[in-house]
N, C-alpha and C positions, 0 to 999 in steps of 0.2 A: 882195376885201375889201369889205365892205358899209359904206356910209356911214350914219351914224345922225343922227337929229334928236331933240331932246328936246322933249317936250310936257309942260308943267307944268300941273297942276290945283291946286286949293286944298289938297287933302289928300295926294295921291299924285303921284309922278313916274313917268312911263312913257316908254319908248323905242320908237320906231318904226324898224324896219329896212327899208331899201329896197334892192332888188337893183341893183347898178351897171350891169348889162347887161340888155338885153331878153331875151337867151337864157335867163337864169335865172328869168325870171318867166313860164314856160309854165304854162298851166292844167293841172291834173291831172284826168284823166278820172274821172268818178263812175260806178261800176257796182255793181250789186247782186250779192252773193255768193249763190249758190243755197242754198236751205234745207238740202238734203241734205248739201252740203259743210260748211255751218256746224254742223249737228248732228254730223257726223263729227269735225270739229275740236274741238267742245266735249267730246265723249266722249273724244277723245284726251287733252285737257287734264285731264279728271277722272281718267282712268286714270293719267296721269303723276303727278298729285298724290297719288293713292292709293299708287302704287308708291314715290314719294319718302317718304311718311309711313311706309310699312312698312320701307323701307331705313333711314330715320333711327332708327326704333325698334329695329331689329335691330342697327344699329351701336352705339347707346347700351347695349343689353343686353350685347353682346359686349364693349364697353369695360369695363363693370362686372365682367363675368366675368373678364376678363384682369387687372383690378386686384385682384380677390379672389384669383385664382390666384397673382399675384406676392406679395401680402401673406402668403398662407399659406406660400409657398416661403421668403420672407424669415424668417418666424417659425421655420420648420423648420430653416433653416440656422443661425439663432442658437442654437436649442436644441442642434443637433448640435455647434456650436463650444463651447458651455458644457460639454457632455458630454466632448468631447475634452480640454478644459483640465482637467477633473476627473480624467480618466484619466491625463494626464501628471503631474499633481500626486501622485496616488496612487502611480504608478510611481516617481517621483523620491523620494518619502518612503520607499518600500520600499527603494530602492537606498541611500539614506543610512543607514537603520536597519541594512541588511546590512553596510555599510562599518564602522559603529560596532561591530557584533557581531564583525566580523573582527579589529578592533584589540584586542578583548578575548579572542581565542582564545589558548589556551596551547600547544596541540599541533597537529601537522599533521592528526590525526584530527578535531580540532574544526573546523578550517578546511574539510575535505572534507565534514563533516556539515553545517556552516552553508551551504556552497555548494550541496549537494544539496537541502537544505530550501528555500533561496532560489529555486533553479531550479524546483522543483516548485510553490512558491507563485506565482512569476511566470507559469508556464505556466497555472495555474488562473485567475489574475487576468486574464491576456490572453484566455483563452477566454471568461470571463464578460464582459469588456469588449467583445469582438468580438460576442458574442450581443446585448448591449445596443445596440451600434451598428447591428447588423442589424435588430433590432426597431424602433429609432427611424427608420432610413431607410425601412423598409417603411411605417411609419405616416405619415411626412412625404410620401412619394410618393403614398400613397392619399389623404391629406388635400388635397394639392396638385391632384391630378387630379379630385377630386370635383366642384368647381364647373364645370369644363370639361365633364366627362362629363354632368352634369345639364343643362347648356345644350345640348349636342349632342343629347341624347335629346329635350329639349323641342322643339328645332328640327325634328327628324325627325317628331315627332308632329304638329306644325303643318303640315308639308309633306304628310303623309298625309291630314290632315283637309281640306286645301285642294283 
């Protein structure tokens, strides 16, 4: 532990530290670093700074691309959810209309005819909904992959140029 003494001046206060033992107050040798070694070290530092700057830029670019990708995926998932809710509403409305029509049927032939028409209509509706979902999913996947694909292509072009 070092002992300290305070020396006060008119404007500032300074502290002088003195080593408690003689062993800790050894003189440090002064030697000159060779110029070639100094140049090598300076070049290494410059290269390290350049590499750091490139890595920082690449990390920031990648972060932006990932944010864009997740935002696009979130928007696509929201659109898909809305489309699914619309499909469920349409199917439930059709089912309730079918039930209402069934209560108004007078004969068994009317019931069979209503059931056949409802089954055909539901099959056509389901086919159309499936096609809409398929198109939407393809669009969402393409839109989601677009920023990442563009970033990867840009990176490969930069690597080829370097």
